[in-house]
C-alpha positions as CSV (number, residue, x, y, z in Angstrom):
1,M,-35.3,10.2,2.3
2,L,-35.4,7.9,-0.7
3,L,-31.6,8.1,-1.0
4,A,-31.2,7.2,2.7
5,L,-33.5,4.1,2.2
6,Q,-31.5,3.1,-0.9
7,S,-28.2,3.3,0.9
8,L,-29.6,1.3,3.8
9,F,-30.9,-1.5,1.7
10,L,-28.1,-1.6,-0.9
11,M,-24.4,-1.7,-0.3
12,G,-24.3,0.9,2.5
13,N,-25.1,-1.7,5.2
14,P,-23.1,-4.9,5.4
15,F,-26.2,-6.9,6.7
16,F,-28.3,-5.9,3.7
17,A,-25.3,-6.3,1.4
18,R,-25.1,-10.0,2.5
19,L,-28.9,-10.3,2.0
20,N,-28.5,-9.1,-1.6
21,E,-25.5,-11.3,-2.2
22,G,-27.3,-14.5,-1.1
23,G,-30.2,-14.0,-3.4
24,P,-32.8,-11.4,-2.6
25,L,-35.8,-13.7,-3.1
26,F,-34.7,-16.3,-0.6
27,M,-32.8,-14.0,1.8
28,Y,-35.5,-11.3,2.2
29,T,-38.2,-14.0,2.5
30,T,-36.2,-15.6,5.3
31,L,-35.9,-12.2,6.9
32,I,-39.7,-11.7,6.8
33,I,-40.2,-15.2,8.2
34,L,-37.7,-14.3,11.0
35,I,-39.8,-11.2,11.9
36,V,-43.0,-13.3,11.9
37,I,-41.4,-15.9,14.2
38,I,-40.3,-13.3,16.6
39,I,-43.8,-11.8,16.7
40,L,-45.3,-15.2,17.3
41,L,-42.9,-16.0,20.0
42,I,-43.6,-12.7,21.8
43,R,-47.3,-13.5,21.5
44,G,-46.7,-16.9,23.0
45,F,-44.8,-15.3,26.0
46,V,-47.5,-12.6,26.5
47,K,-50.6,-14.8,26.1
48,P,-50.2,-18.1,27.9
49,T,-53.5,-19.4,26.5
50,T,-52.1,-19.4,22.9
51,R,-48.8,-21.2,23.8
52,D,-49.8,-24.6,22.3
53,K,-51.0,-23.1,19.1
54,T,-47.9,-20.9,18.9
55,I,-45.5,-23.8,19.5
56,T,-47.1,-25.8,16.7
57,L,-47.1,-22.8,14.3
58,V,-43.5,-21.7,15.0
59,S,-42.4,-25.4,14.7
60,S,-43.9,-25.6,11.2
61,I,-42.6,-22.3,10.1
62,S,-39.1,-23.0,11.3
63,L,-39.0,-26.3,9.3
64,F,-40.3,-24.4,6.3
65,V,-37.6,-21.7,6.6
66,L,-34.8,-24.3,6.9
67,V,-36.0,-26.1,3.7
68,W,-36.5,-22.7,2.0
69,G,-32.8,-21.8,2.6
70,F,-31.6,-25.1,1.2
71,L,-33.9,-24.7,-1.8
72,G,-32.2,-21.3,-2.4
73,Q,-28.8,-23.0,-2.3
74,M,-29.8,-25.7,-4.7
75,L,-31.2,-23.3,-7.3
76,G,-28.2,-21.0,-6.9
77,L,-25.8,-23.9,-7.4
78,I,-27.6,-25.1,-10.5
79,G,-27.4,-21.6,-11.9
80,A,-23.7,-21.3,-11.0
81,F,-22.8,-24.7,-12.5
82,D,-24.7,-23.8,-15.7
83,A,-22.6,-20.6,-15.9
84,I,-19.4,-22.6,-15.3
85,E,-20.3,-25.1,-17.9
86,A,-21.0,-22.3,-20.4
87,A,-17.7,-20.4,-19.6
88,G,-15.6,-23.5,-19.7
89,D,-12.5,-22.7,-17.6
90,V,-13.1,-20.9,-14.3
91,S,-10.5,-19.8,-11.8
92,P,-10.6,-21.2,-8.3
93,A,-11.2,-17.7,-6.9
94,I,-14.4,-17.2,-8.9
95,L,-15.5,-20.7,-7.9
96,A,-14.9,-20.1,-4.2
97,G,-16.8,-16.8,-4.4
98,G,-19.7,-18.5,-6.0
99,L,-19.7,-21.2,-3.3
100,K,-19.6,-18.6,-0.6
101,I,-22.7,-16.9,-2.0
102,A,-24.4,-20.3,-2.3
103,I,-23.9,-20.9,1.4
104,L,-25.5,-17.7,2.6
105,S,-29.1,-18.7,2.0
106,P,-29.0,-22.0,4.0
107,L,-26.9,-20.4,6.7
108,F,-29.5,-17.7,7.3
109,G,-32.2,-20.3,7.2
110,M,-30.4,-22.3,9.8
111,F,-30.0,-19.2,12.0
112,V,-33.7,-18.5,11.8
113,F,-34.4,-22.2,12.5
114,L,-32.3,-22.1,15.7
115,I,-33.9,-18.9,16.9
116,A,-37.3,-20.5,16.5
117,R,-36.3,-23.7,18.2
118,V,-34.8,-21.9,21.2
119,G,-38.1,-19.9,21.4
120,I,-40.1,-23.2,21.3
121,I,-37.9,-24.7,24.1
122,I,-38.5,-21.6,26.3
123,L,-42.2,-21.7,25.6
124,N,-42.3,-25.4,26.5
125,I,-40.5,-24.7,29.8
126,L,-43.0,-21.9,30.6
127,K,-45.9,-24.2,29.7
128,K,-45.2,-26.6,32.5
């Protein structure tokens, strides 16, 4: 059982491999926030009395997750540029690979932001 969980969360699954590549702290936090947003949106669809509060909460959380992704990118780029400075000469392939990894965190944050905003739009349509 433990081996199956390890293979799921490590390199056995391409989705989780990308999460680990993009920086586990920022990527897994964004994944947890995505799950929270989905739960809140479902609650907003099921309980019409909580729609206003849900819209406000999801709006705030979606902005947080967007900024969280860009914070992950900035910290990753600072670390990468420190490593490049220490190494001196770096090949373009290594630089391109590092930039690809730096883009994963804000990309996932933007994806979660868009899901939240589409949910807010739908909730606003249902509210009227």
